[in-house]
Phi, psi and omega in degrees: 000134187289325180235144179246154177276125183271104182243148180291139180292152176263148181264143173064026183259161173218053183229178177227153176221135181209163176252135177221163177274182186287357175256003177088017177270128185289131176259325178198135171272109187273316178232136178221096178253007179251351181073038180255010188302331182289340182254325185271069183264162178302135178095344179285144179270137179300332181295338179266350184258340176267163178297141182308326181290346182256004185294322180293320177296326178299317178299317179298322178299314180294322179295321178293321176301317183294315187275323184261351180073355177200150179208136179219168175065043174252118182262119181233149177269130186226129174292125178226116178052045175085355180241148177269118180246148175270117179244147175265130183251147174201171179166185180205176181280147176226103192055238179261016183235175182250133169259114188247136179242140174222136180206176187281350179213162179297317182299320181290328176298313181296317180297314181296321178296317179298318179297322179296327180284349181261017179291157185287165179300322179296318178294322178299317178297322177296318180297317179295324178297320179296314179298321181298322179297330181283345185238032181301313182296320180296314179295324178297319179294320179297321179295320178296317178298322180296320178297318179297316180297317179299320180294318178297318179297319179298313179297321179296318178296322177297322179296317178299321179297317178297318180297321180293324178295318179292327183296337181293344184293322179200164186293327181295317178294325178298315180297320179296316181293325177297322178292320177297321179294317179299316180295324179294318178296320178296320178299313180298321178297314182295319179297319179295315180292318180297318179298320179293315183288334181275341186297312184293310179297325177296318179295320179294319177297317180297317181294316180295317179296320179295321180293318178297316183297321186267336187229022184299331181292336182265355184271140173284167181298317177297322179296316180296320179297317180299319179295316181295319178297324177297316177299318181296316180297314180295322179294317178299320179296315181295321178296318179297320179297315179297317179299315180295322178295322177295321177297317179298319180300318178295315182296312185287339178267008181063015175266058190228084183266139177256141176254085186283126174227179177273101185277126177279106190294325180299310178295323183299308183286326178297314180293326179297316178295315182300324182296337187249006182295321181297314179298320179297318179296321180299329180261007180057044178245137178272113179257118186231149171269098191282326182208134186226117174259133184260146177148172181270148175222139180284116184197161169273112187300322183293314183288320179290328173298322178300322181291308183295324178295321179295318181292319180291314181297323176296318179299319179291325180297320189259004181267141178284161178298142180084001181269179182237135173245125184248135177246133183228150167227131182225160181218153173215182178293337184268328189193164164264143179228125178243138183217154177229117184250130179237174178243036182280200186285349183078172184227132181291159180299322181295318182285336178298331180291339180253005193296322186257023176266160178296137176055038176289125178246113184251169184288324178298140182244145176303143186290336178245024178060033177295149180282152177216136181277342182078014183244341189303312183289325178295318177295318179300319179300315181294323179295313181296317179296327176294336176271006183065035177247185181230144175235144182197186181216142171243119184203147170236132183305127180088359184232027177080184182211150174237111175267138184215157171212158182240156172229150178291158179288163177297133180302000000 
């Protein structure tokens, strides 16, 4: 590295501090109180510097840094001056890079990390300058992408201007252009959110795949299985997000046709419960068909199945182990009513007002950290409304929730 960060030495320490990229490659050794400078050079991978038995824990440490922005209390074995020592690792993000601390005790890790955070503004600028030198190519690519985006935005704005000029000719053209503008804004919003939501799982898949590719011979079978399962989970989430975005695109472009048939409600709710029994068993949740009304209802089976599956899967996501989820179907002269009742954390009145919006992010969290695209309930609302029904929720914070939707009776 051409320039080094000039930091004041610490007294009485026995730790190290260094900057690395998101793959664990060292960019600069900032503090060295262990005398490892001859080995911990720029460009060296942490996977080659820790003891082979600690490599899987190192990957987990880097993944936690990426997702949580900070990680502490990780004990790894590291060769130091011919001896293998147990060091405690911790750190946090620094711009797009990681500042990592290692010392002989948890307290010393925290102290060294706090001291690093108290560096002067001038030192901070020097540190950023060093990091910037390491990412010249990346920044150049980002600048190029920014220019392309600006050009696309400029062309898009010119197109909107032309559309507005044409819309002045008559009211019908004006209404059409307003709709095109709304869809364009919605598209830009979805693309921005999708790019943000896909960035982290894509990076995690890339990191896990890179680790498998380069170090698979040193991994045990359980470690390799855990990495592959991580790739599968992240891939399933990204596939679900893309699928939901395609559904939203169809709905918002009015390319949303229903195939209405006479739906047999008894078979419908029974099969819906059966599809989710395995997931319920995995979470030790009792999923029951509490009440079943038989008869026909006018509906598109594929789309209404999408609604009931979303409500049941959400109930299982937010329900604690050992709880009960009840599915009901009821009928009257006015409507069919389907409901899913859980014993989860419930939803506050304020958050209920945002529940069926696109990308709604609420305070309750899935009990097993399951992924969610934030689109399922919004899509369900549009599907139910297209059937001339209503969807809603009855909930008190801390007392579970009952999600329900209605369908009109058979003519």
